[in-house]
C-alpha positions as CSV (number, residue, x, y, z in Angstrom):
1,M,-33.4,34.4,-35.1
2,I,-33.6,31.2,-37.3
3,N,-30.7,29.8,-35.8
4,A,-32.4,30.6,-32.2
5,L,-35.5,28.5,-33.3
6,G,-33.0,25.9,-34.3
7,L,-32.4,25.4,-30.3
8,L,-36.0,24.0,-30.1
9,K,-34.5,21.0,-31.6
10,Q,-31.8,20.2,-29.1
11,R,-32.2,18.6,-25.7
12,R,-30.1,21.1,-23.8
13,F,-32.8,23.5,-24.6
14,L,-36.3,22.1,-25.5
15,P,-37.2,20.4,-22.2
16,L,-36.3,23.5,-20.4
17,F,-38.3,25.5,-22.9
18,T,-41.4,23.1,-22.8
19,T,-41.2,23.0,-19.0
20,Q,-41.2,26.8,-18.6
21,F,-44.1,27.1,-21.3
22,L,-46.3,24.6,-19.5
23,G,-45.5,26.4,-16.1
24,A,-46.6,29.8,-17.6
25,F,-49.6,28.5,-19.3
26,N,-50.7,26.6,-16.1
27,D,-50.2,29.6,-13.9
28,N,-52.1,32.0,-16.0
29,L,-55.0,29.6,-16.5
30,F,-55.5,29.6,-13.1
31,K,-55.1,33.0,-12.2
32,T,-57.1,34.1,-15.0
33,S,-59.8,31.7,-14.2
34,M,-59.6,33.2,-10.7
35,V,-60.0,36.7,-11.8
36,L,-62.7,36.2,-14.1
37,F,-64.8,34.3,-11.3
38,A,-64.0,37.2,-8.9
39,T,-64.7,40.0,-11.7
40,Y,-67.8,38.6,-13.3
41,V,-69.3,36.3,-10.6
42,V,-68.4,37.2,-7.2
43,F,-67.9,41.1,-7.2
44,N,-70.2,43.7,-8.9
45,D,-68.2,47.0,-8.1
46,A,-65.2,48.1,-10.0
47,G,-63.3,49.5,-6.8
48,H,-63.9,45.8,-5.1
49,E,-62.7,44.3,-8.3
50,A,-59.4,46.3,-8.7
51,N,-58.7,45.7,-4.9
52,F,-59.1,41.9,-5.2
53,N,-56.9,41.9,-8.2
54,A,-54.3,44.1,-6.5
55,L,-54.5,41.7,-3.2
56,A,-54.0,38.7,-5.6
57,T,-51.2,40.5,-7.2
58,G,-49.7,41.2,-3.8
59,L,-49.8,37.7,-2.4
60,G,-48.2,36.4,-5.8
61,I,-45.1,38.6,-5.4
62,L,-44.6,38.3,-1.8
63,P,-42.7,35.2,-2.1
64,F,-40.2,37.0,-4.3
65,F,-39.3,39.3,-1.2
66,L,-38.8,36.6,1.1
67,L,-37.5,33.8,-1.0
68,S,-35.4,35.1,-3.9
69,A,-32.2,35.4,-1.9
70,L,-32.5,31.6,-0.9
71,A,-33.5,30.7,-4.4
72,G,-30.6,32.0,-5.9
73,Q,-28.2,30.8,-3.4
74,L,-29.7,27.1,-3.8
75,A,-29.6,27.5,-7.5
76,D,-26.1,28.4,-7.7
77,S,-24.8,25.7,-5.2
78,H,-27.0,22.7,-6.4
79,D,-28.1,21.0,-9.6
80,K,-30.6,23.4,-11.3
81,A,-32.1,20.3,-13.1
82,R,-33.1,18.6,-9.8
83,I,-34.5,21.9,-8.5
84,I,-36.9,22.0,-11.4
85,R,-38.0,18.5,-10.6
86,L,-38.6,19.3,-7.2
87,V,-40.5,22.7,-8.0
88,K,-42.7,20.9,-10.7
89,S,-43.6,18.2,-8.0
90,A,-44.8,20.9,-5.9
91,E,-46.9,22.3,-8.6
92,I,-49.2,19.4,-8.5
93,G,-50.5,20.0,-5.1
94,I,-50.5,23.8,-5.5
95,M,-53.2,23.4,-8.3
96,A,-55.0,21.0,-6.3
97,I,-55.7,23.7,-3.6
98,G,-56.8,26.2,-6.5
99,A,-59.1,23.4,-7.9
100,A,-60.6,23.2,-4.4
101,G,-61.1,27.2,-4.2
102,L,-62.8,26.9,-7.8
103,Y,-65.2,24.0,-6.4
104,A,-65.8,26.0,-3.4
105,V,-66.9,29.2,-5.2
106,N,-69.0,27.3,-7.5
107,R,-70.8,25.5,-4.7
108,N,-71.6,29.0,-3.2
109,H,-68.9,28.6,-0.3
110,V,-67.4,32.0,-1.6
111,S,-65.4,32.9,1.4
112,L,-63.6,29.8,1.6
113,G,-63.3,29.4,-2.2
114,L,-61.4,32.7,-2.4
115,A,-59.4,31.9,0.5
116,L,-58.2,28.8,-0.9
117,M,-57.5,30.3,-4.3
118,L,-55.6,33.2,-2.7
119,G,-53.7,30.6,-0.9
120,S,-52.9,29.0,-4.4
121,V,-51.9,32.4,-5.7
122,L,-49.2,32.8,-2.8
123,L,-47.8,29.1,-3.5
124,L,-47.5,29.7,-6.9
125,G,-45.5,33.0,-6.2
126,V,-43.3,30.5,-4.2
127,H,-43.2,28.1,-7.1
128,S,-42.2,30.9,-9.3
129,T,-39.6,32.3,-7.0
130,F,-37.6,29.2,-7.3
131,F,-38.3,28.4,-10.6
132,G,-37.5,32.0,-11.9
133,P,-33.7,32.3,-11.5
134,I,-33.1,28.8,-12.9
135,K,-34.9,29.3,-16.0
136,Y,-32.4,32.3,-16.9
137,A,-29.3,31.2,-15.0
138,I,-29.2,27.7,-16.8
139,L,-29.1,29.2,-20.2
140,P,-25.3,29.8,-19.9
141,Q,-24.4,26.4,-18.7
142,H,-26.5,24.8,-21.6
143,L,-25.9,27.1,-24.6
144,R,-23.2,28.6,-26.3
145,P,-22.2,32.3,-25.6
146,A,-23.7,33.3,-28.9
147,D,-26.9,31.4,-28.2
148,V,-27.7,33.1,-24.9
149,L,-29.7,36.2,-26.3
150,G,-31.6,34.0,-28.7
151,G,-32.2,31.5,-26.0
152,T,-33.4,34.1,-23.6
153,G,-35.6,35.8,-26.4
154,L,-37.2,32.3,-27.1
155,V,-37.8,31.7,-23.3
156,E,-39.6,35.0,-23.2
157,A,-41.5,34.6,-26.4
158,G,-42.4,31.3,-25.1
159,T,-43.7,32.5,-21.7
160,Y,-45.9,35.2,-23.3
161,L,-47.5,32.7,-25.9
162,A,-48.2,30.2,-23.1
163,I,-49.9,33.4,-21.1
164,L,-51.6,34.0,-24.5
165,L,-53.1,30.4,-24.7
166,G,-53.7,30.3,-20.8
167,T,-55.5,33.4,-20.9
168,V,-57.6,32.7,-23.9
169,T,-58.5,29.0,-22.7
170,A,-59.4,30.3,-19.2
171,G,-61.9,32.5,-20.9
172,F,-63.4,29.6,-22.7
173,L,-63.3,26.9,-20.0
174,V,-65.1,29.4,-17.6
175,K,-68.0,29.7,-20.1
176,L,-68.1,26.0,-20.3
177,S,-67.8,24.5,-16.6
178,F,-65.3,24.8,-13.9
179,W,-64.9,21.1,-14.0
180,W,-62.9,21.7,-17.2
181,T,-60.8,24.2,-15.5
182,I,-60.1,22.0,-12.6
183,G,-59.0,19.2,-15.0
184,A,-57.0,21.3,-17.3
185,I,-54.7,22.8,-14.6
186,L,-54.1,19.5,-12.6
187,G,-53.4,17.7,-16.0
188,I,-51.0,20.2,-17.3
189,A,-49.2,20.2,-13.7
190,V,-48.4,16.7,-14.3
191,I,-47.4,17.0,-17.7
192,G,-44.8,19.7,-16.7
193,L,-43.3,17.4,-14.0
194,L,-42.8,14.8,-16.8
195,S,-41.1,17.5,-19.2
196,G,-39.0,18.6,-16.2
197,R,-37.7,15.2,-15.8
198,Q,-36.1,15.6,-19.2
199,V,-34.0,18.8,-18.5
200,P,-30.3,17.7,-18.7
201,P,-28.2,18.2,-15.4
202,A,-26.8,21.5,-14.7
203,P,-24.6,21.0,-11.9
204,R,-22.9,24.0,-9.7
205,E,-19.8,25.5,-11.3
206,G,-18.5,27.2,-8.0
207,P,-17.7,26.1,-4.6
208,L,-20.6,25.0,-2.2
209,L,-22.5,28.0,-0.8
210,R,-23.0,28.4,2.9
211,L,-26.8,29.2,2.9
212,N,-28.4,32.0,4.7
213,Y,-31.7,31.1,5.7
214,N,-32.6,34.9,7.0
215,P,-35.1,36.5,4.4
216,F,-33.9,39.9,5.2
217,T,-30.4,39.8,5.6
218,A,-29.9,37.1,2.8
219,S,-31.8,39.6,0.4
220,W,-30.0,42.7,1.6
221,R,-26.5,40.8,1.0
222,L,-27.8,39.7,-2.4
223,I,-28.8,43.1,-3.6
224,S,-25.7,44.7,-2.2
225,A,-23.4,42.2,-3.9
226,T,-25.4,42.7,-7.2
227,L,-26.2,46.5,-7.4
228,H,-22.6,47.8,-6.9
229,I,-22.0,46.8,-10.7
230,P,-23.3,49.8,-12.7
231,R,-24.4,47.7,-15.5
232,L,-26.3,45.3,-13.4
233,F,-27.9,48.3,-11.4
234,L,-29.2,50.2,-14.6
235,A,-30.6,47.0,-15.9
236,I,-32.4,45.8,-12.9
237,C,-33.8,49.4,-12.2
238,A,-34.9,49.5,-15.8
239,I,-36.5,46.0,-15.4
240,S,-38.2,46.8,-12.2
241,F,-39.6,49.9,-13.3
242,F,-41.2,48.1,-16.3
243,W,-42.9,45.6,-13.9
244,T,-44.0,48.5,-11.8
245,I,-46.0,49.8,-15.0
246,A,-47.0,46.2,-15.9
247,S,-48.6,45.7,-12.3
248,V,-50.9,48.7,-12.7
249,L,-51.9,47.4,-16.1
250,I,-52.4,43.9,-14.8
251,I,-54.7,45.2,-12.2
252,V,-56.6,47.9,-13.9
253,F,-57.1,45.7,-17.1
254,P,-60.0,43.4,-16.1
255,P,-62.2,46.3,-14.6
256,L,-61.4,48.2,-17.6
257,V,-62.8,45.7,-19.8
258,K,-66.0,45.0,-17.8
259,N,-66.8,48.5,-16.7
260,V,-65.6,50.6,-19.5
261,L,-65.5,48.3,-22.6
262,T,-68.5,46.7,-21.1
263,A,-67.3,43.5,-22.5
264,D,-67.7,39.9,-20.8
265,E,-65.2,37.3,-19.9
266,Q,-64.2,36.0,-23.3
267,V,-63.5,39.5,-24.4
268,A,-61.3,40.2,-21.2
269,S,-59.4,36.8,-21.7
270,I,-58.7,37.5,-25.4
271,A,-57.7,41.3,-25.1
272,I,-55.1,40.0,-22.3
273,A,-54.0,37.4,-24.8
274,V,-53.6,39.9,-27.6
275,F,-51.3,41.7,-25.1
276,S,-49.3,38.3,-24.7
277,V,-49.0,37.9,-28.3
278,G,-47.4,41.5,-28.8
279,V,-44.8,40.7,-26.2
280,A,-43.9,37.6,-27.9
281,I,-43.8,39.7,-31.0
282,G,-41.4,42.0,-29.6
283,S,-39.2,39.8,-28.3
284,V,-38.6,38.1,-31.8
285,V,-38.2,41.6,-33.2
286,I,-35.7,43.0,-30.9
287,N,-33.6,39.9,-31.2
288,T,-33.6,40.1,-35.1
289,M,-32.6,43.9,-34.7
290,L,-29.9,43.2,-32.3
291,K,-28.5,40.3,-34.3
292,G,-27.6,38.4,-31.2
293,N,-25.6,41.4,-29.7
294,I,-26.7,42.4,-26.1
295,S,-27.5,46.1,-26.1
296,A,-29.8,48.5,-24.7
297,R,-29.7,50.8,-27.6
298,Y,-33.4,50.3,-28.9
299,S,-34.9,50.3,-25.4
300,P,-35.3,54.2,-24.6
301,G,-37.4,54.5,-27.9
302,S,-39.3,51.1,-27.2
303,V,-40.8,52.4,-24.1
304,I,-41.4,55.8,-25.1
305,A,-43.6,54.6,-28.1
306,M,-45.2,52.3,-25.5
307,G,-46.1,55.3,-23.2
308,A,-47.5,56.9,-26.5
309,F,-49.8,53.8,-27.4
310,V,-51.0,53.7,-23.8
311,V,-52.0,57.2,-24.1
312,L,-53.9,56.5,-27.3
313,F,-55.5,53.4,-25.7
314,S,-56.8,55.7,-22.8
315,F,-58.6,58.1,-25.3
316,L,-59.9,55.2,-27.4
317,S,-61.4,53.7,-24.3
318,R,-63.1,57.2,-23.3
319,G,-64.9,57.1,-26.8
320,W,-66.2,53.6,-26.6
321,T,-69.9,53.1,-26.6
322,P,-70.8,51.0,-23.7
323,A,-73.3,47.9,-24.0
324,P,-76.9,48.6,-22.9
325,A,-77.4,48.9,-19.2
326,G,-76.9,45.4,-17.4
327,Q,-75.7,43.7,-20.5
328,F,-72.0,42.7,-21.8
329,Y,-70.7,42.8,-25.3
330,G,-69.8,39.1,-26.5
331,W,-66.7,38.5,-28.5
332,T,-68.8,38.8,-32.0
333,A,-70.8,41.8,-30.6
334,F,-67.6,43.6,-29.6
335,L,-65.7,43.1,-32.8
336,A,-68.8,44.6,-34.5
337,Q,-68.3,47.8,-32.7
338,P,-66.6,50.5,-34.9
339,G,-63.7,51.2,-32.3
340,S,-62.8,47.7,-31.5
341,V,-60.1,47.0,-34.2
342,P,-58.3,50.3,-33.1
343,I,-58.4,49.4,-29.5
344,L,-57.1,45.7,-30.1
345,L,-54.6,47.2,-32.6
346,T,-53.3,49.8,-30.1
347,L,-53.2,47.0,-27.1
348,L,-51.2,45.0,-29.5
349,A,-48.7,48.1,-30.2
350,I,-48.3,48.5,-26.3
351,A,-47.3,45.0,-25.9
352,I,-44.7,44.8,-28.8
353,T,-43.1,47.9,-27.8
354,G,-43.0,46.6,-24.2
355,G,-41.2,43.3,-25.5
356,M,-38.8,45.1,-27.2
357,F,-38.0,47.2,-24.1
358,V,-37.5,44.6,-21.7
359,V,-36.1,41.3,-23.3
360,P,-32.6,42.7,-23.9
361,L,-32.3,43.9,-20.2
362,Y,-32.8,40.5,-19.0
363,A,-29.8,39.4,-21.2
364,F,-27.6,41.9,-19.2
365,L,-28.3,39.9,-16.0
366,T,-27.0,36.5,-17.4
367,T,-23.9,37.7,-19.2
368,T,-22.7,40.4,-16.9
369,V,-21.4,37.9,-14.1
370,E,-19.6,34.3,-14.0
371,K,-21.8,31.4,-14.4
372,D,-21.8,30.5,-10.8
373,H,-23.3,33.9,-9.8
374,T,-26.1,34.1,-12.7
375,A,-29.1,32.7,-10.4
376,R,-28.2,34.8,-7.6
377,T,-28.0,38.0,-10.1
378,V,-31.7,36.9,-11.4
379,A,-32.7,36.5,-7.9
380,A,-31.6,39.9,-6.9
381,N,-33.7,41.3,-9.7
382,N,-36.6,39.4,-8.6
383,V,-36.4,40.9,-5.1
384,V,-36.0,44.4,-6.6
385,N,-38.8,43.6,-9.1
386,A,-41.3,42.6,-6.5
387,G,-40.7,45.6,-4.5
388,A,-41.4,47.6,-7.5
389,M,-44.7,45.6,-8.4
390,T,-45.7,45.9,-4.6
391,V,-45.5,49.8,-4.9
392,G,-47.5,49.5,-8.0
393,S,-50.3,47.5,-6.3
394,I,-50.4,49.8,-3.3
395,A,-50.6,52.8,-5.6
396,V,-53.4,51.1,-7.7
397,I,-55.3,50.7,-4.2
398,G,-54.8,54.1,-3.1
399,I,-55.5,55.8,-6.4
400,T,-58.5,54.0,-6.9
401,A,-59.9,55.1,-3.3
402,L,-59.5,58.7,-4.6
403,G,-62.1,57.9,-7.4
404,V,-59.5,57.7,-10.5
405,T,-60.9,55.5,-13.4
406,P,-59.2,52.9,-15.0
407,E,-58.8,54.9,-18.2
408,N,-57.5,57.6,-16.3
409,M,-54.8,55.5,-14.6
410,L,-53.7,54.5,-18.1
411,L,-52.1,58.0,-18.1
412,L,-50.0,57.4,-14.9
413,V,-48.6,54.5,-16.7
414,A,-47.8,56.6,-19.6
415,G,-45.7,59.0,-17.6
416,M,-43.9,56.1,-15.7
417,C,-42.8,54.9,-19.4
418,L,-40.7,58.3,-19.6
419,V,-38.8,57.4,-16.4
420,S,-38.1,53.9,-17.8
421,A,-36.8,55.5,-20.9
422,W,-34.5,57.6,-18.8
423,I,-33.0,54.8,-17.0
424,A,-32.7,52.7,-20.1
425,Q,-30.7,55.7,-21.7
426,R,-28.2,55.8,-19.0
427,L,-27.8,51.9,-19.3
428,H,-27.1,52.5,-23.2
429,R,-24.8,55.2,-22.5
430,A,-23.0,53.2,-19.8
431,C,-22.4,50.1,-21.5
432,D,-23.1,50.2,-25.5
């Protein structure tokens, strides 16, 4: 991992890492601000809060369904650095729409504000759809083969540290003023564009592709061309099931913090940040354990441990002492409660084991095929991931309608971890 950290000194990696970091930070700064506004200001019902989060999640992943195939084709047939510059330019306009939504909500134009913010989430999904394949596919072009796993781990760790900072920052800026949030998301978008302009060229390495603009046939051909390879099929299935689990956690967590732990926006953002720190730690730990080798041998045990910690988190939540009626715990009052430290440590453990599970699987995507196919391989993974997350979002809406509480939803997540372990074990046996 020390050698991997050395990549941060090199122009072939640092501008990409910085651009990805700023993009993830800004994306989560805006989305977390939106969720906190909706959860604590607009809505006052756990079911409505979960449904809004599910809708936002669905809109965010819809572009992965429709545009991932085109994004992969473009990335494999054009200069990836040029696409990065175009995508980061578009981010400035997207954040301007989101800023207008935040302004409208704070001026009591709630319907207009929510519509603008959800529209911005949809466009951020388009942004991520085109940037996602590049951030992984460009690594084999710019890095030596021995550095690809380390570079992948750094990108993942940086992403979740950015999520950490964006999430924590959102909680504090929401408390200060929405003007701070608006200024931050617009300013960081501009800095991200400047960073993206420093990424070295990454021209196509194969023949120019004939682009298929039909989202359905293109996606079908993309998936068919990828999933016939057993190693990729199992890796994509394992990653997708992981993101199904993640989508459920993303949706139920803010209502759980508000209605079960009875804590305020800052506690919600910092608790999510703890999760982000854990995934970053898991990314570093698994890279160290594998010593640069691409292997799934630790993935089954990691996700089983994750499921066990999710069960523990569910039971700790049930034993929590709620705040007095009509009140929420602030950060200091939350930490003063006897069960706060075990809850945060359990949340950290969930995230660490999750990071240890998923990071090696992404390395399978970029090292199994030739360099001129890597972006399309990542794009195929994104399409399947989007389908899995959609299933998770729909499942949450349906289960919530049946009256299932967030702490009971966590038990469903734990059961899903066992399925992920089975898939990862098959990958390990087939490829290691």
